[in-house]
N, C-alpha and C positions, 0 to 999 in steps of 0.2 A: 563750393566755389563761389566767391563774391563777384559781383559784375565788375567791380573795379580791377579784378585780377585777371579778367580775360584778355586774350590777345586780340589785337586788331585783325580783323578779316576772317575770323573763325566763325563757323556757323554754330549758334547756341540756341538752346531751349530755355526760355525765359518764362517762369510761371508765376502768376499772381493768383490771388483767390478766385478770380472768376474769368480768366483769360490765359491762354498759352500762346506765346509768341515764338515762332521759329525764324531765325533769320541771322543774317551776317553782321557781327558786332563792329561797330565803328569806334565809339567814344562815350565816355561819360563827361558830365560837367559837374558832378557832384550831387545833382538832384535828378537828373534825367539821363537815361541810356539811349543812345542813338542805334538803331538797327536798320539795316538795308535789305530789300527784297524778302519781305516777311510773309510768312503764313500766320493768320491770326485765327484762332479758334477760340470761341466763347465756351466756357465750361458750364453745363447745368449743374444744379446743386447735387444732384443724384448721379452725375457722370464721373467716371474714372479717366482723367485725361491721359492717363499712360497709354490707352489704346491709340489715340491719335498721334502721340509722340512716336511710339514704336511703328506705326505704320509710315510715318513721314521719314523715319530713320532708314527703313527698309526700302521704300519705293520713291522717296523724294517728296517734294511739297510743291504746290501751286502758289505762286506769289500773289497775295491779296493786296499788298501795298509796297510801294518801292521804299519809303522811309517812314519809321515809327519812332515816336519817343515814348519811352516807357518810365514812368516815376519809379526811381530807385527804392523809395520807401515802401512801395507796393509789392516789390519782388519778393516772392517766398523761396524761390529755387532757382538756381542756374546750373545748366549741365552743358557740355560740349555735345553736339548732336552726334558726332562720331563715337562717342562713348556710350551712346544708348543701345541696348541689346537689340538686335534685329529679328527677333523671334516673331 
């Protein structure tokens, strides 16, 4: 899924090269995506971010920041949080 295809108000997992954002999608302005009530997880070079994502999908997540702007060009992967396996 591309960030521009996401529905307003849905919880997304947005991955960049070095950070995972999990939050409620608001809108894009072409260059940035606005997410609300986000968990922000910096990813170390030797870390698999999937562990963090699946834990959040299963148990929920703590909000680190109310509003976050993510550069659209830096986004590598976008998923609906509800579609993430809860293993």
